[in-house]
MIKOL-511196 format. One record per residue (C-alpha): residue in three letters; x, y, z. Coordinates in steps of 0.2 Angstrom, whole numbers, plus 5000, padded with zeros to 4 digits. Layout:
// residues N
AlaXYZ...
This chain:
// residues 105
Unk502450155012Unk500850045005Unk500549984986Unk499149974980Unk498149954996Unk496049924990Unk494950035001Unk496350035015Unk496149885022Unk498249865023Unk498650075028Unk497150055042Unk498149905049Unk499849955047Unk499350135056Unk498550025069Unk500449955074Unk501250115072Unk500650285082Unk501050435074Unk501650375058Unk501250445044Unk501450325028Unk501350365010Unk499750245000Unk499750224982Unk498350154975Unk497150194960Unk496550364961Unk494550324962Unk495150164976Unk495950334985Unk494050404990Unk493750234999Unk495550225007Unk495550415012Unk493450375020Unk494150205030Unk495850315036Unk494650445045Unk493450305052Unk494850235059Unk495550405066Unk497050415056Unk497650585051Unk499350625041Unk499450495027Unk499850535010Unk498850474995Unk499750444980Unk499050404962Unk500150284953Unk500550414943Unk501450514956Unk503250494960Unk503550404977Unk504450454989Unk506350494991Unk506550355004Unk505550205011Unk505950125027Unk504350015027Unk503649945011Unk501949835009Unk501349784994Unk499649704990Unk500349564975Unk498949594960Unk498349464948Unk499349544936Unk501249504936Unk501549664923Unk500649794937Unk501849694949Unk503349734939Unk502849904935Unk502649954956Unk504149854960Unk505249954948Unk504550124954Unk504650084971Unk506450014971Unk507550174970Unk506650234985Unk507350064997Unk508950045005Unk509849905011Unk509049915027Unk507249935022Unk505749805028Unk504449755017Unk503149625016Unk501749575005Unk499649525004Unk498949424991Unk497049454987Unk495949304983Unk494149274977Unk492949154981Unk493649064965Unk495149044971Unk495848914983Unk496249025001Unk497849065007Unk498348915020
């Protein structure tokens, strides 16, 4: 599952290493158009695109979260997916940065 993906960058990267995987991507409904187009261009089918208003899946084995600038948004996203995570679930996060912020090391 990928949360907060912008333009499909995280989703397509995750799919590149997992052939046959059908991930769930949760993002803003407007950004889903770009995400869907990028996934299609990359040849990935079967991804489920959900909006932030949709309920997450019942079980999440792998979670990738794009860390937003807003702490409140991050807390809301994590509270929504927490019930679906289990003890053996794997997760990772990605932080976005702009020209004005310091790039990651």
